[in-house]
Rosetta silent file (secondary structure, phi, psi, omega in degrees, C-alpha in Angstrom):
SEQUENCE: MQTFVISPITVVQPQGHLNATNATEFRSELTAAINANPNSTVLVDMENLDSMDSAGLMALVSAINLAQRQNQRFSLCSLSPSIRIIFELTQLDRVFEIFESRSAFEATLQ
SCORE:     score description
SCORE:     0.000 S_00000001
   1 L     0.000  141.104  178.133  -84.485   61.601  -46.126 S_00000001
   2 E  -122.222  143.580  172.696  -83.214   60.609  -42.718 S_00000001
   3 E  -133.206  131.566  176.162  -79.858   61.248  -41.132 S_00000001
   4 E  -149.508  156.647 -176.680  -78.796   59.841  -37.809 S_00000001
   5 E  -110.547  126.855  170.414  -75.558   59.158  -35.973 S_00000001
   6 E  -119.905   89.557 -169.944  -74.600   55.811  -34.505 S_00000001
   7 L   -46.256  133.755   -1.237  -71.172   56.809  -33.259 S_00000001
   8 L   -95.118   35.914 -178.646  -68.768   56.653  -35.052 S_00000001
   9 E  -116.460  132.468  170.465  -71.090   56.183  -38.053 S_00000001
  10 E  -105.947  120.926 -178.295  -73.326   58.810  -39.621 S_00000001
  11 E  -105.001  128.346  175.536  -76.073   57.134  -41.656 S_00000001
  12 E  -114.342  128.350 -177.432  -77.879   59.002  -44.420 S_00000001
  13 E  -122.057   92.400  173.989  -80.994   57.324  -45.836 S_00000001
  14 L   -68.770  150.467 -178.434  -82.392   58.849  -49.017 S_00000001
  15 L  -133.071  148.789  175.525  -85.941   57.783  -49.816 S_00000001
  16 E    77.584 -119.419 -175.373  -88.064   57.644  -52.919 S_00000001
  17 E  -116.726  130.341  177.140  -86.536   59.325  -55.943 S_00000001
  18 E  -109.139  106.999 -173.848  -83.183   61.086  -56.014 S_00000001
  19 L  -145.961 -170.711 -176.595  -83.197   63.403  -59.013 S_00000001
  20 L   -57.464  -26.868 -179.316  -82.586   66.958  -60.193 S_00000001
  21 L   -66.798  -38.162 -174.573  -85.473   68.178  -58.041 S_00000001
  22 L  -123.532    6.640 -176.963  -83.890   67.176  -54.733 S_00000001
  23 H   -64.988  -35.741  179.549  -80.214   66.443  -55.519 S_00000001
  24 H   -65.041  -43.199  176.868  -79.003   69.829  -54.245 S_00000001
  25 H   -62.592  -42.560  179.056  -80.717   69.262  -50.903 S_00000001
  26 H   -62.301  -44.486  179.234  -79.264   65.723  -50.774 S_00000001
  27 H   -61.792  -40.058  177.657  -75.758   67.024  -51.524 S_00000001
  28 H   -62.988  -40.486  179.150  -76.145   69.602  -48.731 S_00000001
  29 H   -65.755  -41.574  177.621  -77.224   66.882  -46.321 S_00000001
  30 H   -64.442  -43.078  178.712  -74.238   64.725  -47.268 S_00000001
  31 H   -60.719  -43.667  178.600  -71.862   67.685  -46.886 S_00000001
  32 H   -62.940  -41.021  179.535  -73.303   68.432  -43.444 S_00000001
  33 H   -64.196  -39.930 -179.996  -72.946   64.772  -42.427 S_00000001
  34 H   -69.574  -43.031 -176.567  -69.312   64.712  -43.537 S_00000001
  35 H   -78.162  -21.226 -175.274  -68.437   68.021  -41.875 S_00000001
  36 H   -63.985  -40.031 -177.561  -70.372   67.372  -38.645 S_00000001
  37 L  -141.642   98.806 -175.642  -67.944   64.818  -37.290 S_00000001
  38 L   -61.340  -18.861  179.963  -64.539   64.578  -38.973 S_00000001
  39 L   -95.733    3.129 -176.262  -63.859   61.266  -37.202 S_00000001
  40 L   -91.051  151.100  169.894  -67.115   59.697  -38.323 S_00000001
  41 E   -92.399  137.800  177.591  -67.693   57.257  -41.144 S_00000001
  42 E  -104.596  126.527  177.297  -70.545   58.219  -43.461 S_00000001
  43 E  -119.107  124.255  175.376  -72.785   55.424  -44.721 S_00000001
  44 E   -99.465  108.384 -179.525  -75.456   56.104  -47.327 S_00000001
  45 E   -91.705  109.935 -172.402  -78.106   53.412  -46.867 S_00000001
  46 L   -99.141   21.077 -177.313  -80.019   53.260  -50.149 S_00000001
  47 L   -58.430  -36.522 -176.401  -82.515   50.593  -49.109 S_00000001
  48 L  -100.595   16.041  179.693  -85.511   52.933  -49.493 S_00000001
  49 E   -93.665  121.740 -177.097  -84.304   54.620  -52.686 S_00000001
  50 E   -86.142  -38.268 -178.426  -86.484   53.780  -55.690 S_00000001
  51 E  -155.124  160.753 -179.407  -84.607   55.616  -58.441 S_00000001
  52 E  -149.850  137.576  176.618  -81.690   57.934  -59.047 S_00000001
  53 L  -109.316 -171.892 -175.621  -80.676   60.108  -61.992 S_00000001
  54 H   -63.503  -31.092  178.369  -77.380   61.737  -62.937 S_00000001
  55 H   -65.807  -40.186  176.104  -77.952   64.663  -60.556 S_00000001
  56 H   -65.296  -40.606  178.237  -78.244   62.252  -57.648 S_00000001
  57 H   -62.828  -41.877  179.280  -75.144   60.433  -58.806 S_00000001
  58 H   -65.906  -32.773  176.015  -73.222   63.709  -58.990 S_00000001
  59 H   -62.832  -40.605  178.298  -74.274   64.548  -55.425 S_00000001
  60 H   -68.172  -40.076  178.377  -72.709   61.262  -54.300 S_00000001
  61 H   -63.394  -43.430  177.493  -69.542   61.907  -56.319 S_00000001
  62 H   -59.861  -42.634 -178.762  -69.245   65.367  -54.784 S_00000001
  63 H   -67.046  -42.785 -179.559  -69.678   63.881  -51.302 S_00000001
  64 H   -67.096  -34.820  176.579  -67.092   61.131  -51.747 S_00000001
  65 H   -62.159  -43.447  177.735  -64.597   63.695  -53.051 S_00000001
  66 H   -63.414  -46.025 -179.653  -65.144   65.813  -49.924 S_00000001
  67 H   -60.956  -42.554  179.928  -64.860   62.776  -47.645 S_00000001
  68 H   -65.092  -38.545  177.096  -61.638   61.663  -49.337 S_00000001
  69 H   -62.127  -29.196 -178.984  -60.119   65.137  -48.959 S_00000001
  70 L   -98.875   10.371 -179.792  -60.859   64.862  -45.233 S_00000001
  71 L    56.175   41.570  177.903  -59.599   61.259  -44.995 S_00000001
  72 L  -107.777  148.012  175.131  -63.049   60.008  -44.057 S_00000001
  73 L   -79.665  134.018 -179.289  -64.596   56.703  -44.952 S_00000001
  74 E  -135.154  116.773 -174.083  -67.649   57.091  -47.211 S_00000001
  75 E  -131.530  160.819  176.411  -69.636   53.977  -48.119 S_00000001
  76 E  -120.871  150.925  174.058  -72.899   52.930  -49.743 S_00000001
  77 E  -147.155  162.188  173.121  -75.123   49.981  -48.922 S_00000001
  78 L    60.135   45.932  176.848  -78.351   48.272  -49.941 S_00000001
  79 L   -78.532  134.816  174.281  -78.432   49.357  -53.592 S_00000001
  80 L   -71.000  159.535  178.898  -81.291   47.960  -55.647 S_00000001
  81 H   -56.455  -37.295 -178.657  -80.276   46.172  -58.861 S_00000001
  82 H   -70.211  -28.771  176.928  -81.498   49.106  -60.985 S_00000001
  83 H   -84.049  -36.891  178.224  -79.367   51.574  -59.028 S_00000001
  84 H   -59.463  -38.422 -178.883  -76.365   49.259  -58.822 S_00000001
  85 H   -62.495  -31.340  176.525  -76.290   49.024  -62.623 S_00000001
  86 H   -61.110  -44.183  179.715  -75.830   52.815  -62.791 S_00000001
  87 H   -67.207  -37.199 -179.956  -72.654   52.477  -60.729 S_00000001
  88 H   -70.389  -43.181 -179.129  -71.437   49.571  -62.841 S_00000001
  89 H   -65.604  -33.393  179.816  -72.099   51.293  -66.179 S_00000001
  90 L   -91.179   -0.595 -177.361  -70.286   54.444  -65.049 S_00000001
  91 L    60.996   19.951  175.654  -67.556   52.337  -63.405 S_00000001
  92 H   -77.329  -10.166  173.537  -68.197   54.201  -60.164 S_00000001
  93 H   -66.168  -15.118  176.008  -68.516   50.837  -58.447 S_00000001
  94 H   -86.579  -17.502 -177.621  -64.697   50.966  -58.510 S_00000001
  95 L   -94.621  -42.948 -177.050  -64.679   54.323  -56.715 S_00000001
  96 L   -89.605  145.218  170.954  -67.318   53.739  -54.044 S_00000001
  97 E   -85.546  112.594 -173.366  -67.137   51.173  -51.287 S_00000001
  98 E  -117.532  130.459  179.556  -70.456   49.344  -51.799 S_00000001
  99 E  -117.720  148.970  179.881  -71.963   46.786  -49.421 S_00000001
 100 L   -62.840  -35.342 -175.997  -74.920   44.462  -49.939 S_00000001
 101 L  -151.736  169.123  176.921  -76.509   45.496  -46.635 S_00000001
 102 H   -65.646  -36.945  179.331  -75.957   47.612  -43.561 S_00000001
 103 H   -65.806  -34.734  176.231  -75.037   44.501  -41.585 S_00000001
 104 H   -64.776  -39.402  175.957  -72.354   43.646  -44.183 S_00000001
 105 H   -64.233  -48.293 -176.915  -70.935   47.148  -43.713 S_00000001
 106 H   -61.584  -29.750  178.426  -71.084   46.889  -39.912 S_00000001
 107 H   -64.040  -25.081  179.106  -69.193   43.589  -40.053 S_00000001
 108 L   -78.520  -11.132 -177.725  -66.185   45.496  -41.435 S_00000001
 109 L   -86.703  -14.031 -174.765  -66.089   47.681  -38.330 S_00000001
 110 L   -89.988    0.000    0.000  -65.340   44.851  -35.913 S_00000001
């Protein structure tokens, strides 16, 4: 997983598989990203994420709840079709701001 700041955006990039084995670490990383800069937007770039289970999904739900409590923007981008369907089936695509790509997200900042 990579995290880097492109002011005023903090980008978190999970890689590989996001599951019960590493979801707690991922949630901690998201919490740190949200708390590190209260004026920052957090973008989770899922381009390199191969799969995600319910534990990974719950880490994202926990993070968006924290971001919303702090009035921070929290967005996702570059979801593969197999991961996007998880959001659609759970109707979380209505909760999360989801972009096709990082450039599509960045276009909303201008």
